C-alpha positions as CSV (number, residue, x, y, z in Angstrom):
1,X,-7.7,8.1,-51.0
2,X,-5.1,9.6,-48.7
3,X,-4.6,6.1,-47.2
4,X,-3.8,4.8,-50.7
5,X,-1.2,7.6,-51.2
6,X,0.4,6.7,-47.9
7,X,0.6,3.0,-48.6
8,X,2.0,3.6,-52.1
9,X,4.6,6.1,-50.8
10,X,5.9,3.7,-48.1
11,X,5.9,0.8,-50.6
12,X,8.1,2.6,-53.2
13,X,10.2,4.2,-50.5
14,X,11.2,0.7,-49.4
15,X,12.0,-0.2,-53.0
16,X,14.0,3.0,-53.4
17,X,16.1,2.2,-50.4
18,X,16.8,-1.3,-51.6
19,X,17.5,-0.1,-55.2
20,X,19.9,2.5,-53.9
21,X,21.8,0.0,-51.7
22,X,22.3,-2.5,-54.4
23,X,22.6,0.1,-57.2
24,X,19.9,-1.4,-59.3
25,X,16.9,0.8,-59.9
26,X,15.3,-1.7,-62.3
27,X,13.9,-3.6,-59.2
28,X,11.1,-1.0,-59.4
29,X,9.7,-3.0,-62.3
30,X,9.5,-6.1,-60.0
31,X,7.4,-4.1,-57.6
32,X,4.9,-2.7,-60.0
33,X,2.3,-5.5,-60.1
34,X,2.7,-6.5,-56.4
35,X,2.2,-2.9,-55.3
36,X,-1.4,-2.9,-56.6
37,X,-2.1,-6.1,-54.5
38,X,-0.6,-4.6,-51.4
39,X,-2.5,-1.3,-51.8
40,X,-5.8,-3.0,-52.5
41,X,-5.9,-5.5,-49.6
42,X,-4.3,-2.9,-47.3
43,X,-7.1,-0.5,-48.0
44,X,-9.8,-3.1,-47.5
45,X,-8.3,-4.1,-44.1
46,X,-8.1,-0.5,-43.0
47,X,-11.7,0.2,-44.1
48,X,-12.8,-2.5,-41.7
49,X,-15.7,-3.2,-44.0
50,X,-15.5,-6.3,-46.2
51,X,-18.0,-6.6,-49.1
52,X,-18.5,-8.9,-52.1
53,X,-17.5,-6.1,-54.5
54,X,-14.2,-5.4,-52.6
55,X,-13.3,-9.1,-52.5
56,X,-14.1,-9.5,-56.2
57,X,-12.1,-6.5,-57.2
58,X,-9.1,-7.5,-55.0
59,X,-9.1,-11.0,-56.3
60,X,-9.0,-9.8,-59.9
61,X,-6.2,-7.4,-59.1
62,X,-4.3,-10.1,-57.3
63,X,-4.6,-12.5,-60.2
64,X,-3.0,-9.9,-62.4
65,X,-0.5,-8.4,-60.0
66,X,0.9,-11.6,-58.5
67,X,1.3,-13.2,-61.9
68,X,3.1,-10.1,-63.2
69,X,5.2,-10.0,-60.1
70,X,6.4,-13.6,-60.5
71,X,6.9,-13.1,-64.2
72,X,9.2,-10.1,-63.8
73,X,10.9,-11.5,-60.7
74,X,11.9,-14.7,-62.4
75,X,13.3,-12.7,-65.3
76,X,15.1,-9.9,-63.5
77,X,15.9,-11.1,-59.9
78,X,19.6,-11.9,-60.6
79,X,20.0,-9.8,-63.8
80,X,22.0,-6.6,-64.1
81,X,20.4,-3.2,-64.0
82,X,18.2,-2.7,-67.1
83,X,19.8,-0.7,-69.9
84,X,17.2,2.1,-69.4
85,X,18.2,2.7,-65.8
86,X,21.9,2.3,-66.6
87,X,21.5,5.1,-69.1
88,X,19.8,7.3,-66.7
89,X,22.4,6.5,-64.0
90,X,25.1,7.8,-66.4
91,X,23.1,10.9,-67.4
92,X,22.2,11.9,-63.9
93,X,25.7,11.4,-62.5
94,X,26.0,12.7,-58.9
95,X,22.3,13.5,-58.8
96,X,21.3,9.9,-59.5
97,X,19.8,9.3,-56.0
98,X,17.4,12.2,-55.8
99,X,16.5,12.0,-59.4
100,X,15.9,8.2,-59.2
101,X,13.7,8.8,-56.1
102,X,11.5,11.3,-58.0
103,X,11.7,10.2,-61.6
104,X,11.7,6.4,-61.1
105,X,10.1,5.4,-57.8
106,X,7.8,8.3,-57.0
107,X,6.7,8.7,-60.6
108,X,5.8,5.0,-60.7
109,X,4.0,5.5,-57.5
110,X,2.0,8.3,-59.1
111,X,1.0,6.2,-62.0
112,X,0.1,3.3,-59.6
113,X,-2.3,5.7,-57.8
114,X,-3.9,6.9,-61.1
115,X,-4.2,3.4,-62.6
116,X,-5.5,2.0,-59.3
117,X,-8.2,4.7,-58.8
118,X,-11.1,2.4,-59.4
119,X,-9.6,-0.3,-57.1
120,X,-8.8,2.2,-54.4
121,X,-12.3,3.7,-54.6
122,X,-13.9,0.3,-54.3
123,X,-11.9,-0.5,-51.2
124,X,-12.6,2.7,-49.3
125,X,-16.3,3.0,-50.2
126,X,-19.3,0.7,-49.9
127,X,-20.5,-0.2,-53.3
128,X,-23.7,-2.0,-54.2
129,X,-23.2,-5.5,-55.6
130,X,-24.6,-6.0,-59.0
131,X,-24.8,-9.1,-61.2
132,X,-23.8,-6.8,-64.0
133,X,-20.4,-6.9,-62.5
134,X,-19.9,-10.3,-64.1
135,X,-19.6,-8.5,-67.4
136,X,-16.6,-6.7,-66.1
137,X,-15.2,-10.1,-64.8
138,X,-15.6,-11.5,-68.4
139,X,-13.8,-8.5,-69.9
140,X,-11.0,-9.0,-67.3
141,X,-10.7,-12.7,-68.1
142,X,-10.4,-11.9,-71.8
143,X,-7.6,-9.4,-71.2
144,X,-5.9,-11.7,-68.6
145,X,-5.8,-14.6,-71.0
146,X,-4.4,-12.4,-73.8
147,X,-1.6,-11.3,-71.4
148,X,-0.9,-14.8,-70.0
149,X,-0.8,-16.6,-73.4
150,X,1.0,-13.7,-75.1
151,X,3.8,-13.9,-72.5
152,X,3.9,-17.7,-72.6
153,X,4.1,-17.8,-76.4
154,X,6.9,-15.1,-76.4
155,X,8.9,-17.0,-73.7
156,X,8.6,-20.3,-75.7
157,X,9.8,-18.4,-78.9
158,X,12.8,-16.8,-77.1
159,X,13.8,-20.1,-75.5
160,X,13.8,-21.9,-78.9
161,X,17.4,-21.7,-80.0
162,X,16.4,-22.4,-83.6
163,X,14.4,-19.1,-83.6
164,X,17.1,-16.9,-82.1
165,X,17.2,-13.4,-83.6
166,X,13.8,-13.8,-85.2
167,X,10.4,-12.1,-84.6
168,X,7.6,-14.0,-83.1
169,X,4.7,-13.9,-85.6
170,X,2.7,-16.9,-84.5
171,X,-0.2,-17.5,-82.0
172,X,-1.7,-14.2,-80.7
173,X,1.3,-12.4,-82.1
174,X,-0.1,-13.0,-85.5
175,X,-3.0,-10.7,-84.8
176,X,-1.4,-8.0,-82.7
177,X,2.3,-7.1,-82.2
178,X,1.7,-6.8,-78.5
179,X,-1.0,-9.2,-77.2
180,X,0.4,-9.0,-73.7
181,X,0.1,-5.2,-73.6
182,X,-3.3,-5.3,-75.2
183,X,-4.5,-7.9,-72.7
184,X,-3.3,-5.8,-69.8
185,X,-5.2,-2.7,-71.0
186,X,-8.4,-4.8,-71.5
187,X,-8.2,-6.4,-68.0
188,X,-8.1,-2.9,-66.4
189,X,-11.2,-1.9,-68.4
190,X,-12.8,-5.0,-66.9
191,X,-11.9,-4.0,-63.3
192,X,-13.3,-0.5,-64.0
193,X,-16.5,-2.0,-65.3
194,X,-17.0,-4.1,-62.1
195,X,-16.7,-0.9,-60.0
196,X,-18.7,1.3,-62.4
197,X,-21.8,-0.9,-62.5
198,X,-21.6,-1.2,-58.7
199,X,-22.1,2.5,-58.3
200,X,-18.6,3.9,-58.8
201,X,-18.4,7.6,-60.1
202,X,-17.8,8.4,-63.8
203,X,-14.4,9.9,-63.2
204,X,-12.9,6.6,-62.3
205,X,-12.7,5.9,-66.1
206,X,-9.4,7.8,-65.9
207,X,-7.8,4.6,-64.5
208,X,-8.3,2.3,-67.6
209,X,-7.7,5.3,-69.9
210,X,-4.4,6.0,-68.2
211,X,-3.0,2.5,-68.4
212,X,-4.1,2.1,-72.0
213,X,-2.3,5.3,-73.0
214,X,0.8,4.4,-71.0
215,X,1.0,1.0,-72.6
216,X,0.2,2.1,-76.2
217,X,2.1,5.4,-76.4
218,X,4.7,5.7,-73.5
219,X,6.2,2.7,-71.6
220,X,5.0,-0.3,-73.5
221,X,4.6,-0.4,-77.3
222,X,7.1,2.4,-78.3
223,X,10.0,1.1,-76.1
224,X,9.6,-2.5,-77.2
225,X,9.2,-1.7,-80.9
226,X,12.5,0.2,-80.9
227,X,14.1,-3.2,-80.2
228,X,11.8,-5.2,-82.5
229,X,12.5,-2.9,-85.4
230,X,16.1,-4.3,-85.5
231,X,15.0,-7.8,-86.5
232,X,14.8,-9.0,-90.0
233,X,11.2,-9.0,-91.4
234,X,10.1,-6.2,-89.1
235,X,8.8,-3.9,-91.9
236,X,6.6,-6.5,-93.4
237,X,5.3,-7.6,-89.9
238,X,4.5,-4.0,-88.9
239,X,2.8,-3.4,-92.2
240,X,0.4,-6.4,-91.9
241,X,-0.1,-6.7,-88.1
242,X,-1.9,-4.4,-85.8
243,X,0.2,-2.6,-83.3
244,X,-2.3,-3.0,-80.4
245,X,-5.9,-4.0,-81.1
246,X,-6.1,-7.5,-82.8
247,X,-7.0,-7.8,-86.4
248,X,-6.7,-4.0,-87.2
249,X,-4.4,-3.3,-90.1
250,X,-0.7,-2.7,-89.2
251,X,1.1,0.6,-89.7
252,X,4.4,0.7,-91.5
253,X,7.3,1.9,-89.4
254,X,9.8,4.2,-91.0
């Protein structure tokens, strides 16, 4: 796992240097998905031992990571620094560079390592291929499709001028307020299943638990719902629509 730590450190160090030069720390978001891809394939190459399980896990990670990389790149590449990072830049003042290094880039690197535990383990160890792994692939595909169609439906809604300033409550968004975040959590459970049924140790379950908790309670749902709560009809939507898992009853927001 030390090889994974080294790759992730160098990866985010490069993003830190670029972000510092252009004074835009939000580029770290662009690097999130692609970092998993770089780490996974890098570890497999360094291991000098290519197996079916490694290729399968890395293909799944690449499907997710490259799509997310392109999705965020297209949205943020020429945009100004995100309001969150602008706020931190103002609060940190003269200490913005060291604090950004630790609290933005290295912190994301830490989370990347934790979330990628199962992937990293699969690439530095020889696991036994099992046809049961296809169950994990199926779970991954369900989550992946939720994320892809959730993002696509949201983009279509945002680009429709007649719906400007309104909440999206159609498609997958009718059943969960965050189909894209739910899908991302599910696909990571799928990746973990592939590794688990191939002989991966039990503690690797930390990986899907970590990304699920991050999306549901830290960096995903809470931040977006602060913005969503400003739209007309939010109270009724939140009351009747599940916050995360589809079809569960919503929770009224105060």
